[in-house]
C-alpha positions in Angstrom: -9.1 -22.7 6.6 -10.6 -19.7 4.7 -8.2 -16.9 3.9 -9.4 -13.5 5.0 -9.3 -10.6 2.6 -8.3 -6.9 3.7 -11.9 -5.9 2.9 -13.0 -8.6 5.4 -11.0 -7.2 8.3 -12.0 -3.6 7.5 -15.7 -4.6 7.4 -15.5 -6.8 10.6 -13.4 -4.2 12.5 -14.0 -0.8 11.0 -17.0 0.4 13.1 -15.2 -0.6 16.3 -11.9 0.9 15.2 -13.4 4.1 14.3 -15.1 4.4 17.6 -11.8 3.8 19.4 -9.7 6.0 17.1 -11.9 8.8 16.3 -11.5 10.8 19.6 -7.6 10.8 19.1 -8.2 12.4 15.7 -10.8 14.7 16.9 -8.4 15.9 19.9 -5.9 16.9 17.0 -8.7 18.5 14.9 -8.1 16.0 12.1 -10.6 14.1 10.2 -10.7 10.3 10.4 -9.4 8.9 8.3 -7.1 11.7 7.4 -7.3 12.9 3.9 -3.6 13.4 3.3 -0.7 11.3 4.6 0.2 9.3 7.6 3.5 8.7 9.4 4.4 6.0 11.9 7.4 6.9 14.0 9.0 4.0 15.8 11.5 4.6 18.6 13.5 1.7 19.7 14.9 2.8 22.9 11.6 4.2 24.2 9.6 1.3 22.8 7.0 3.7 21.4 5.3 4.1 18.0 3.8 7.6 17.3 1.1 8.2 14.8 1.1 11.5 12.9 -1.3 12.8 10.3 -0.6 15.5 7.8 -2.7 18.6 8.0 -2.3 21.2 5.4 1.5 21.9 5.4 2.2 20.6 8.9 2.2 17.2 10.8 -0.1 16.7 13.9 0.5 14.1 16.4 -2.5 11.9 16.8 -1.4 9.2 19.6 1.5 7.2 20.9 1.3 3.4 21.3 3.7 1.2 23.4 5.8 -1.2 21.4 5.1 -4.5 23.2 8.2 -6.3 21.8 11.1 -5.6 19.7 14.3 -7.7 19.5 17.8 -6.6 19.2 19.4 -3.5 20.2 20.2 0.1 18.9 21.8 0.1 15.5 20.9 -0.9 12.0 19.8 -4.3 10.7 22.6 -5.9 8.7 21.9 -9.4 7.9 19.3 -12.2 8.3 19.1 -13.7 11.7 20.8 -10.9 13.6 17.5 -10.2 15.4 17.7 -6.4 14.8 14.9 -4.3 14.2 15.9 -2.2 11.0 16.4 1.6 11.2 15.5 3.8 8.4 12.9 5.4 6.3 10.5 3.0 4.7 7.1 2.5 3.0 4.6 -0.1 3.8 4.3 -2.6 1.0 2.0 -5.3 2.0 -0.9 -5.8 4.4 -1.5 -9.4 5.8 -5.0 -10.2 7.1 -3.8 -13.7 7.6 -0.9 -13.2 9.8 0.1 -15.6 12.6 0.5 -12.5 14.7 -3.1 -11.5 14.2 -2.6 -8.8 11.5 0.5 -7.3 10.1 1.9 -4.5 7.8 5.2 -5.3 6.0 7.9 -2.6 5.6 10.1 -2.4 2.6 13.4 -3.4 4.4 15.9 -3.6 2.8 15.3 -0.2 1.2 17.4 1.4 -1.6 19.8 2.9 1.0 20.4 -0.4 2.9 20.9 -2.5 -0.5 23.3 0.1 -1.6 25.4 0.1 1.5 25.3 -3.8 1.6 26.6 -3.9 -2.1 29.4 -1.6 -1.2 30.4 -3.8 1.8 29.9 -7.0 -0.1 27.2 -8.1 2.3 24.5 -10.6 1.1 21.5 -12.3 2.7 20.2 -9.1 4.2 17.0 -10.7 5.6 13.5 -9.3 5.0 9.9 -9.8 5.9 9.9 -7.2 8.7 6.6 -6.3 9.9 4.6 -4.2 12.3 2.3 -6.8 13.8 -0.1 -7.8 16.6 0.7 -10.0 19.8 3.5 -9.4 22.1 6.4 -11.3 20.9 8.7 -10.5 18.0 12.2 -11.2 16.4 13.2 -8.3 14.3 9.8 -6.9 14.1 7.7 -4.5 16.0 5.0 -6.3 18.1 2.1 -3.8 18.9 -0.5 -6.1 20.7 -3.8 -7.1 18.9 -5.9 -4.0 19.7 -3.3 -1.6 18.4 -2.7 -3.5 15.2 -6.3 -3.7 14.5 -6.5 0.1 14.8 -3.4 0.6 12.7 -4.3 -2.0 9.9 -7.7 -0.7 9.5 -6.5 2.9 9.2 -3.9 2.1 6.8 -6.1 -0.1 4.7 -8.7 2.7 4.5 -6.2 5.3 3.6 -4.0 3.2 1.2 -0.4 2.1 1.5 1.0 4.8 -0.7 -0.1 7.5 1.8 2.1 5.9 4.6 5.7 6.8 5.9 7.4 4.6 8.5 10.6 5.8 10.2 12.2 3.6 12.7 15.0 5.4 14.8 17.1 4.1 17.7 15.9 6.8 19.9 13.9 9.9 20.0 16.7 12.3 20.8 18.9 11.6 17.6 21.3 14.5 18.5 22.4 12.4 21.5 23.4 9.3 19.6 26.4 7.5 21.1 29.3 7.2 18.8 29.6 3.6 20.0 26.5 3.0 17.7 28.5 3.9 14.6 29.3 0.1 13.7 29.6 0.9 10.0 31.1 4.1 8.4 27.8 4.8 6.6 25.8 4.9 10.1 26.4 8.5 10.7 24.8 9.2 7.2 21.9 7.0 8.0 21.2 8.8 11.2 21.5 12.2 9.6 18.8 11.1 7.2 16.6 9.8 10.0 17.2 13.1 12.1 16.3 15.2 9.1 13.2 13.2 8.5 12.1 13.5 12.2 12.5 17.3 12.1 9.1 17.4 10.3 7.5 15.9 13.5 8.1 18.5 16.3 
């Protein structure tokens, strides 16, 4: 089987993706692809992924996708095999045009914060290979369906990984987090970080 390159995917899907995606950017008065930065905000309780583009000194909402599958419950990922979708502030590190889930984009879990807290608690085997991907099934990842991941993949590939931030939160209303979710003493700190990051997108 021939291995696809990212360029192959962009060439094959780019025109169709632009046709589907451009009206959303036009409605937000933002050029496609945006010249500055992009943010993907994932909300586990609502099963939604929001796309925001930076315009000047502010962030502008572009569109919201349904998350078709995401295993686990509210709360951070702690170890490999716990089936949890991570929660935190991430970068995209890798685009996989040959994913068994159609297309995929890897986030940098565990990030520095998560590695630090694991070291403090003596936890190892944190897991990894967490993706935003296509299709409609997932264990620890965000499954977006094939059409959505095509749009996101082409957009990110066109802009560049370094211009994209991913924030995954347990829910939209971070001020209403139940204390029962504070499974570790550092979880309040994590949620303050997420809440402060999300304050840019209002």
